[in-house]
C-alpha positions as CSV (number, residue, x, y, z in Angstrom):
1,X,-76.0,149.0,48.4
2,X,-72.5,149.8,48.0
3,X,-71.1,153.0,49.2
4,X,-68.9,155.3,47.4
5,X,-65.7,156.0,48.0
6,X,-64.0,159.1,48.5
7,X,-60.9,160.0,46.2
8,X,-58.0,161.1,48.0
9,X,-57.9,164.8,46.2
10,X,-60.2,167.3,47.5
11,X,-62.2,169.2,45.2
12,X,-60.6,172.4,45.5
13,X,-57.1,170.9,44.9
14,X,-58.4,169.7,41.6
15,X,-60.3,172.3,40.3
16,X,-58.2,175.3,41.3
17,X,-54.9,174.3,42.4
18,X,-53.5,174.8,46.2
19,X,-51.9,177.8,47.3
20,X,-50.5,179.0,50.8
21,X,-54.3,180.6,51.6
22,X,-55.9,177.2,51.3
23,X,-52.9,174.6,51.7
24,X,-54.2,173.3,55.2
25,X,-57.4,172.7,54.0
26,X,-56.6,170.8,51.4
27,X,-53.8,169.0,53.4
28,X,-56.2,168.1,56.2
29,X,-58.2,167.1,53.7
30,X,-55.8,164.8,52.2
31,X,-54.9,163.4,55.5
32,X,-58.6,162.7,56.4
33,X,-58.9,160.6,53.7
34,X,-55.6,158.3,53.8
35,X,-56.6,158.0,57.7
36,X,-60.4,157.0,56.9
37,X,-59.0,154.8,54.1
38,X,-55.8,153.3,54.5
39,X,-56.2,151.4,50.8
40,X,-55.9,155.0,49.4
41,X,-51.9,154.9,50.7
42,X,-51.3,151.8,48.4
43,X,-53.3,153.2,45.3
44,X,-51.7,156.4,45.4
45,X,-48.0,155.0,46.2
46,X,-48.2,153.1,43.1
47,X,-49.5,155.7,41.0
48,X,-45.9,155.8,39.0
49,X,-45.1,156.9,35.4
50,X,-42.2,158.2,33.3
51,X,-41.2,157.7,30.1
52,X,-39.3,156.1,29.1
53,X,-38.2,155.1,32.8
54,X,-40.6,154.0,35.7
55,X,-40.8,156.1,38.6
56,X,-40.5,154.9,42.2
57,X,-43.6,155.7,44.5
58,X,-43.4,159.3,45.8
59,X,-43.1,158.2,49.8
60,X,-41.9,154.6,50.6
61,X,-43.9,151.7,52.0
62,X,-44.4,152.0,55.5
63,X,-42.9,148.6,55.5
64,X,-39.9,149.6,53.4
65,X,-39.6,153.1,55.7
66,X,-39.3,151.2,59.0
67,X,-37.4,148.7,58.3
68,X,-34.7,151.3,57.1
69,X,-34.9,153.1,60.1
70,X,-34.3,150.0,62.2
71,X,-31.3,149.3,59.6
72,X,-29.8,152.4,59.7
73,X,-30.0,152.9,63.6
74,X,-28.0,149.5,63.7
75,X,-25.7,150.7,61.3
76,X,-24.6,152.8,63.7
77,X,-24.1,150.7,67.0
78,X,-20.3,151.4,66.8
79,X,-20.1,155.0,65.8
80,X,-22.7,155.4,68.4
81,X,-20.8,154.0,70.8
82,X,-17.5,156.0,69.9
83,X,-19.2,159.6,70.3
84,X,-21.3,158.7,73.6
85,X,-17.9,157.8,75.2
86,X,-16.4,161.4,74.1
87,X,-19.4,163.5,73.3
88,X,-18.8,166.9,72.1
89,X,-20.7,168.6,74.8
90,X,-21.1,167.2,79.1
91,X,-24.7,166.2,78.3
92,X,-25.8,167.6,81.8
93,X,-24.1,171.2,81.0
94,X,-25.2,171.5,77.6
95,X,-29.0,170.0,78.8
96,X,-29.0,173.4,81.7
97,X,-27.7,175.0,78.8
98,X,-31.2,174.5,77.0
99,X,-33.0,175.5,80.3
100,X,-35.1,178.4,78.0
101,X,-36.5,175.6,75.6
102,X,-37.3,173.1,78.7
103,X,-39.1,175.7,80.7
104,X,-41.8,176.2,77.1
105,X,-42.3,172.4,77.0
106,X,-42.6,171.5,80.1
107,X,-44.1,173.9,82.1
108,X,-45.5,171.6,84.6
109,X,-41.7,170.9,86.0
110,X,-41.3,174.4,87.1
111,X,-43.1,174.0,89.8
112,X,-41.1,171.7,92.1
113,X,-37.8,172.3,90.1
114,X,-37.9,168.5,89.5
115,X,-35.8,169.2,86.3
116,X,-33.2,170.8,87.7
117,X,-32.3,169.0,90.3
118,X,-32.1,165.4,88.3
119,X,-29.4,167.3,86.1
120,X,-28.0,168.8,88.8
121,X,-27.3,165.1,90.4
122,X,-26.1,163.8,86.9
123,X,-23.2,161.2,87.7
124,X,-21.1,161.1,84.4
125,X,-18.4,158.8,85.8
126,X,-21.9,156.5,86.0
127,X,-23.1,157.0,82.9
128,X,-19.8,156.2,80.9
129,X,-19.7,152.7,82.9
130,X,-23.2,152.1,82.0
131,X,-22.3,152.6,78.3
132,X,-19.6,151.0,78.2
133,X,-21.0,147.6,80.1
134,X,-23.7,147.3,77.8
135,X,-21.2,148.0,74.6
136,X,-22.6,148.3,70.7
137,X,-24.6,145.3,71.2
138,X,-27.2,147.0,74.0
139,X,-28.0,149.6,71.4
140,X,-28.7,146.9,68.2
141,X,-30.7,144.9,70.9
142,X,-32.6,148.0,71.7
143,X,-33.3,148.4,68.5
144,X,-34.4,145.4,67.5
145,X,-36.3,145.4,70.9
146,X,-38.5,148.4,69.5
147,X,-38.6,147.2,66.5
148,X,-42.0,146.8,66.6
149,X,-43.0,150.4,68.1
150,X,-40.9,152.3,64.9
151,X,-43.0,150.1,62.1
152,X,-46.6,151.4,64.6
153,X,-45.1,154.8,64.5
154,X,-44.2,154.9,60.6
155,X,-47.2,153.4,59.5
156,X,-48.9,156.3,61.7
157,X,-46.6,158.5,59.8
158,X,-46.2,157.6,56.2
159,X,-49.9,158.4,55.2
160,X,-49.8,161.8,56.4
161,X,-46.5,162.5,54.9
162,X,-47.9,161.3,51.5
163,X,-50.8,163.4,52.2
164,X,-48.3,166.4,52.5
165,X,-46.2,165.7,49.7
166,X,-49.3,165.2,47.7
167,X,-50.8,168.5,48.5
168,X,-46.6,170.3,47.8
169,X,-47.0,168.7,44.5
170,X,-50.2,170.8,43.6
171,X,-48.5,174.0,44.5
172,X,-47.1,176.6,41.4
173,X,-43.9,177.0,41.6
174,X,-43.2,179.3,38.6
175,X,-42.1,182.4,40.7
176,X,-39.6,183.5,43.4
177,X,-43.1,184.1,45.7
178,X,-44.6,181.2,44.5
179,X,-41.3,178.8,45.6
180,X,-41.4,181.1,48.9
181,X,-45.0,180.2,49.9
182,X,-44.4,176.0,49.2
183,X,-41.4,176.6,51.3
184,X,-43.8,178.1,54.3
185,X,-46.8,175.6,53.0
186,X,-44.2,172.8,53.7
187,X,-42.6,174.2,57.1
188,X,-47.0,174.7,58.3
189,X,-47.5,171.3,57.1
190,X,-45.0,169.4,58.8
191,X,-46.2,171.3,61.9
192,X,-49.3,169.7,61.2
193,X,-48.2,166.3,60.8
194,X,-45.9,167.0,64.4
195,X,-49.7,167.7,65.8
196,X,-51.7,164.7,64.6
197,X,-48.6,162.4,65.8
198,X,-49.3,163.6,68.9
199,X,-52.7,163.2,68.8
200,X,-53.4,166.8,68.7
């Protein structure tokens, strides 16, 4: 007995098109399809066309994406060292200035004021000595050490981004209000991806 595999496109999407009202339902449906059926990701990525040219995949493969992130980060090693040694702002002062955001996101730390205590005791001279000791090579080697972690995260992220891209592609853009709706949908979609990546 064979089991019929789900398609990546929700029936409501194909029949009615996507608007701001049904965007999240369609996005979540497509995300669930891609998560449950990883083989659909490869199929959908390679549904390319175009005349007279052949278009590339809508979203890069997870392997290529992760490799590009690792290589791009490694290529910034020298610039990272230069900017770390000569920051535009004192990191501890800048962090204290962002305290309101910290309070919103890390309510648990308010109980014992651990964050303020840690930032108040930052030794900037020590920070610079540690950076200088490691040099640019420490940055590159750190990226290499974490390449497997990057790859795992991108593999989880890639199908969600593909689901968002495909769902946005089905939305009309003929009028200003439709284009505004698509921009709002894109923002909501990225927020939804953020929740999925956190396991929410």
